[in-house]
N, C-alpha and C positions, 0 to 999 in steps of 0.2 A: 285185521289186527294180528292174527296168527301168522299170516304171510309176511307182514312187516317185522314181527319178532324173529321169525325164522331167517329172514334176510339179514337182520342185524346180527344175529348169532353167527351166521355164515361169514359175514364180512369181518367180524371181530376175530373169528377163528383163522381166516386166511391172513389177516393182518398180523396176528401173533406168529403164525407159521413163517411169514415172510421176514418178520423182524428177527426171529430166532435163527433162521437160515442165513440171513445176511451176515452174521458173524462167522459163518463157516465158508462162505464163498469168497475167493480172492478177487482183487480188483484186476481189471485188464492191465496187463503189463507187469503185475506182481510176479515175483519168482515163486511164491507159494502156489502149489498146484491146487486146482479146483477139484474137490472130491466129487466123483461122478454121482454118488448117492445124493448129496446135498444139491447138486446142480439139477438132477432129475426132479427132486422134490420141489425146488423153486420153479422150474418150468411148469410142473403140474399145477402148482398153486396159481401161477399166472394164467394158465389156460382155464382153470376153474373160475377165476375172477372175470376173465374175458367172457366166458360162456354165461356167467350170471348176469353181467351187464347186458348182453345181447338177448337174454331171455325174459327180461322184465320190461314193463311198459314205462317208457321214459318221456318226459316233456321235451319238446324240441323247439329251437328257435333258429330260423334260417336268415342268412344275410348274404346278399350278392355284392360282388365288388369286381372292378376291372382296373388294370393299369397298363398303359402302353408299354410294349416290349416285355411284359412280365406275365400277364394273364388275361385271357378273354373268358367271359362267362364264369368268373370265379364264384364259388359258393362255399360258405362256411356254415356248418350246422352244429349247434351246441346241443348236447343231450344231457338232461338233468334228472337226477334221482332226488326228489324233493327240491331243495335249493342248491344242491351240489352238482357241479359239472363232473360227469363221469366218462364222457366220450365227446370227441370233436372230430368231425369229418371236414376235409378241405379238398375241393376239387376244382378243376379248371382245364383250360387248354391254351395252347399257343402254337401257331403254325400247324404242323401236321402231327402234333402230339397232344396227349391229354393225360391226366392223372387223377387218382383218388387216393387220399391219405387219411388214415384213421389213427387217432391218438386216444389211448385209454388211461384213465386216472383212478388212483385210489388214495384217498386222504391228501389230495392236491399234488400227488407225485405221478409222473408218467411211469407206467409199468409195461406197456406194450404199444407198438406202432406197426402199422401195416401200410405199405405203399404199393400201388399198382400203376405202372406207367405203360401207356400204349402209344406207339408212334412209328414213324418211318417216312421215307420219302413219298412225295405225291404220287409217283409211279414206282411201285416196287413193293417189296415184302413189308408187311406191318409186323412189328415185334411187340411182345408183351413181357414185361418184367415185373415180378412180384418180390417184395422184400418184407421180411418180418424181423422185428427187433424185440427181444425179450429183455426187460430192464428191471433191475433191482437197485434201489438206492442210487439212481442216476448212473449206474454202470451197466454196460451191456453184458448180459449173461450169454446170449446167443444171437447170432445174426444169420438169417437164412435168405437165400435167393432162389426163387423158383423151386421151393421145397428141398433145397440142399443146404446143409450147414456150410457156411463160408467163414473165412477169416474176417474179423471185425475191421472195418475200414472207416475213413473219415465221415462217410454218410451217416454213420451211427450217431456220432456226437451232434452233428447238424440236425438230425431228426429229433433228438431229445430237446435241443434248444428250440426248435420250431414248435414242439409240443408245449413248452412253457410260454413261448411268445403268444400262442393262441389263447392260453388261459389269461395272460396279462391284457391282451388287446380286447377282451370281451367287454370291458367297461367303455373303451373309446370307440370301438368298431372301426378303427383305422387299419384295416387288414392289409391294404397295399403297402403302407409304411412298414408294417411288421413283417410281411412275407416277401416283399420284393426288394427291400434294401438290406444289403449284408450287414 
């Protein structure tokens, strides 16, 4: 009971911080500068929520899927806190490449995504790329590639959209239609 109460208080506190800070952080492409203090606070709040989700015991549901030309050995895992989806992982492979993607949710909104892509030619060097997306109110606050901050690109908005597709498709379980068709 105490743990649940503490978790609820922490969740509410982070939610209030994110809400208050969202008024201070400019949108991508806005001319208003992003204040470094508010950006740092928002990133810290996202990391705290990420750590909280990964430190508690969650119920999980696993679903396999495949689609020709799109994915082999596809796996989607939903993680729930109570009846609320707080994390989704999606993994698979195609040809000489594989991936693992993690999507984190707070109050039904995507707030963090992590992608790890491993691939290369059948004979040759295998490369690994990691991407992190820090998100607030469906806007990218920070994009990182291999632990370096990079300029936000098109992959950021696609990642957010995929995160919401995975929430929506939970009811139908038609993962191939949601993830393989643009």
